[in-house]
N, C-alpha and C positions, 0 to 999 in steps of 0.2 A: 283582715282576712278570716279571722275566726268566726265572725258573725255570719257570713254567707254559709259557711260549713254547718254551723249549728242550726241555721234556718233550714237548710236542706235536710239535715238529720231529723229535725222536727217534722218536716213534711213527710219524709219517708216513714217515720214512726206513726204518724196520723194515718197514712195510707194502709200500713200494716194492721193497725188497730181496726180500721174500717173493714178490711178484708176478713179479719177474724170475726168481727161483729156480724158480717153477712152470713156466717156459718150457723149463727144462732137463730132460733125461731123468733118471730116478731115479738112475742110476749117476753121471751128471755132478753131480747135486745132492749125492750122498754124498761124492764126491771133492772137490768145491769146498768144502763145509763143513769137511771134514777139513783141507784145505789152508789156506783163508783164515780160517776161524772158529776152528778148534781148534789150528791151528799145526803140524800134522804135516808132515814132509818128504815129498817125492815117494816116496822109498824106503820110509818107514814106511807110507804109504798102500798102495803096491804090495804090501808084505808082508802087511798087514792084510786087504786085499781080494783077495789072490791074483791080482793083475794085474801086467803088466810095468810097469816104471818109465816106459817110452815111452808106454804107454796112459794112465797117470796124467797125464803131462805134456800129452798131447793133450787129455784131458778138461778140464784146468785152462785150457789155452789157448783151447779152444772156448768154455768158459764165460765167460772174460774177454771174448771177442769179443761174446757176447750182452749182457753187462753194459754194455760200452762203447757198443754200438749203442743200447741203451735210454737210457743216461745222456746220450748225445749229443743225443737228441731231447727227453727228459723230465726229465732230472736237474736242470736249472736251476729247475724248479718247486719243488724241495725243497731244493736245496743252494746256490743262487746268487741268492737274493733279499734 
């Protein structure tokens, strides 16, 4: 019985993640996915997307602020019950 619950929780978390991602600009989404989902370094992202490393760092930082803001208000619904 624990497996269906954890599967449902994972689906809810994925949907929540995607809703927050939709709040980011397309460029922020791309940079954030490369950094946090795919594990690229800031330098690798900068090289791949032809951006400065500082721009990549700013996109990641701005994206994290958006995520933290949403998690502060809504995250407990999915992660802390």
